C-alpha positions in Angstrom: 9.3 20.4 29.6 12.2 20.9 27.3 11.7 24.0 25.1 11.4 23.4 21.4 13.7 25.3 18.9 12.1 28.3 17.2 10.7 27.8 13.8 11.9 31.0 12.1 11.2 32.6 8.7 14.6 31.3 7.7 13.7 27.7 8.5 10.4 28.1 6.7 12.3 29.3 3.7 14.7 26.4 3.9 11.8 24.0 4.0 10.3 25.6 0.9 13.6 25.3 -0.9 13.8 21.6 0.2 10.3 21.0 -1.1 11.1 22.6 -4.5 14.3 20.5 -4.7 12.4 17.3 -4.0 9.8 18.2 -6.7 12.7 18.7 -9.2 14.2 15.4 -8.1 11.0 13.6 -9.1 8.6 13.7 -6.1 5.2 14.3 -7.8 2.7 13.7 -4.9 1.7 17.3 -3.9 0.3 16.1 -0.5 3.7 14.4 0.3 5.5 17.6 -0.6 3.1 19.7 1.5 3.6 17.4 4.5 7.4 17.7 4.3 6.9 21.5 4.0 5.1 21.4 7.4 7.4 19.3 9.5 10.2 21.4 11.1 13.1 19.0 10.5 15.5 21.2 12.4 13.7 20.3 15.6 15.4 16.8 15.3 19.0 18.2 15.1 21.5 19.2 17.8 22.5 22.9 17.7 25.9 22.1 16.0 24.2 20.5 13.0 21.1 22.6 12.8 22.3 24.6 9.7 22.3 21.3 7.8 18.7 20.3 8.8 17.3 21.0 5.3 20.1 19.4 3.3 19.1 16.4 1.4 21.3 14.1 3.5 20.9 11.5 6.3 22.4 12.5 9.7 23.3 10.4 12.8 20.9 10.6 15.7 22.8 8.3 18.1 22.5 4.5 18.9 24.0 3.8 15.4 20.9 5.2 13.7 20.2 8.1 11.3 17.4 10.5 10.5 16.7 9.6 6.8 17.5 11.7 3.8 14.4 13.8 2.9 14.4 12.3 -0.6 14.2 8.9 0.9 11.4 9.8 3.2 9.5 11.5 0.4 10.1 8.5 -1.9 8.8 5.9 0.6 5.8 8.1 1.5 4.9 8.6 -2.1 5.0 4.8 -2.8 2.7 4.3 0.2 -0.2 6.2 -1.4 -1.4 7.5 2.0 -5.1 8.3 2.2 -6.5 10.2 5.2 -7.5 7.8 7.9 -5.3 4.9 6.7 -4.2 2.6 9.5 -0.5 2.6 9.0 2.2 0.5 10.7 5.7 2.0 10.7 8.6 -0.3 11.4 11.5 1.7 12.8 10.4 4.9 14.6 13.9 6.2 14.8 14.0 10.0 15.2 10.2 10.2 14.5 10.6 12.4 11.4 9.0 9.9 9.0 6.2 9.5 11.6 5.5 13.2 11.6 5.2 13.3 7.8 2.7 10.4 7.9 0.7 12.1 10.6 0.6 15.3 8.5 -1.0 13.2 5.8 -3.8 12.1 8.2 -2.6 8.6 9.0 -3.8 6.6 12.0 -0.2 5.6 12.9 1.2 2.7 14.9 5.0 2.9 15.1 7.4 0.4 16.6 11.1 0.9 17.5 13.6 -1.8 18.3 16.0 0.4 20.2 14.7 1.2 23.7 16.8 4.4 24.1 15.4 5.8 20.8 11.9 4.6 21.7 11.9 6.5 25.0 13.5 9.6 23.4 11.0 9.9 20.5 8.0 8.9 22.6 8.7 11.9 24.9 9.7 14.3 22.1 7.0 14.0 19.4 4.0 14.9 21.6 5.9 18.1 22.5 5.7 18.9 18.7 2.0 18.1 18.7 2.4 14.6 17.0 0.7 11.7 18.7 1.2 8.3 17.0 0.7 5.1 19.0 4.2 4.1 20.2 5.6 0.6 20.8 9.0 -0.8 21.6 9.9 -4.3 20.3 10.7 -6.5 17.3 9.2 -4.6 14.3 9.8 -7.5 12.0 7.0 -9.3 13.8 4.7 -6.3 13.3 1.8 -5.7 15.7 -0.6 -8.5 15.0 -3.1 -7.5 17.7 -3.9 -4.3 15.8 -3.8 -5.7 12.3 -4.8 -5.6 9.4 -3.1 -2.4 8.2 -3.9 -0.4 5.1 -0.2 0.4 4.7 3.1 -0.8 6.2 6.3 1.1 5.9 9.7 -0.3 6.9 12.4 2.4 7.5 15.4 0.0 7.7 17.0 -2.4 5.2 16.2 -6.1 5.6 17.7 -9.2 4.0 14.2 -10.3 2.9 10.5 -9.4 3.3 9.3 -10.5 6.7 6.4 -13.0 6.4 4.8 -11.6 9.5 4.4 -8.2 7.9 2.9 -9.6 4.7 0.3 -11.4 6.8 -0.8 -8.2 8.5 -1.6 -6.3 5.3 -5.2 -5.8 4.4 -6.5 -6.7 0.9 -5.6 -3.8 -1.3 -2.9 -2.8 1.2 0.6 -1.7 0.4 3.9 -2.6 2.0 7.0 -0.5 1.2 10.3 -2.0 2.3 14.0 -1.8 1.3 15.5 -5.3 0.8 19.1 -6.2 0.0 22.5 -6.6 1.5 24.1 -4.4 4.3 25.4 -1.8 1.8 22.4 -1.1 -0.4 18.8 -2.2 -0.8 16.2 -2.2 -3.5 13.0 -0.4 -2.6 10.0 -2.8 -3.0 6.4 -1.9 -3.2 4.2 -4.9 -2.5 0.4 -4.7 -3.0 -1.8 -7.3 -1.6 -4.4 -8.2 -4.3 -6.1 -11.0 -2.5 -5.4 -13.5 0.3 -2.9 -15.3 -1.8 -1.9 -12.8 -4.6 0.6 -10.1 -4.4 2.0 -7.6 -6.9 5.7 -6.5 -6.5 7.3 -3.4 -7.9 10.9 -2.3 -7.7 11.8 1.4 -7.2 15.5 1.9 -7.3 18.3 1.5 -4.8 18.8 3.1 -1.4 21.0 2.8 1.6 19.4 2.2 5.0 20.6 1.1 8.5 20.0 -2.6 9.2 16.6 -3.9 10.0 16.9 -5.5 13.5 14.7 -8.3 14.7 14.0 -12.0 14.2 12.9 -11.6 10.6 15.7 -9.1 10.0 19.4 -9.3 10.4 19.2 -10.8 13.9 17.4 -13.9 12.6 19.0 -17.1 11.3 18.5 -17.2 7.6 
């Protein structure tokens, strides 16, 4: 088994500084801040970049993907209003960092990754850190209907529209958080399912994500 990096006092101090910074930047949910304070983000970085692990920036992780900016992770997680035991579907496992934050909050997490190389890498890596979501590889825009409905759904890539498949897999009272827009920037949407047919939509600023892959993403004909 590959050895994990050491989590030193320096790293713990950098995490605390990051948490303080995110609080100043407007993240108010104390549980979200605590979760980010627990996940050793430097474990996801190659040695050459490890000094930047607690910068509030996105970094490449290969396969044309990135580990999201901490503020972005905190913002999406805060909008999700995670309660312990929530069944959550994550679209876009990526590095697994967002998954770790959700697991720290007590989520029952199902996570799906489109890219097979990233899927295999993260599926092998997260359990070494002690994190055990349910991993799947495939088209996340279709969701995972066989395990639905979900209390919460989070999409960690920018789509051209909201996939109907995901809306259909949300429980009554459930929340979907998804960035929607063009390839350069997307508006963060929070969609709450009020009933079988009623939905409430809120907009929460602009972000920049990698493209959402799949039939109801940028690979579909729309």
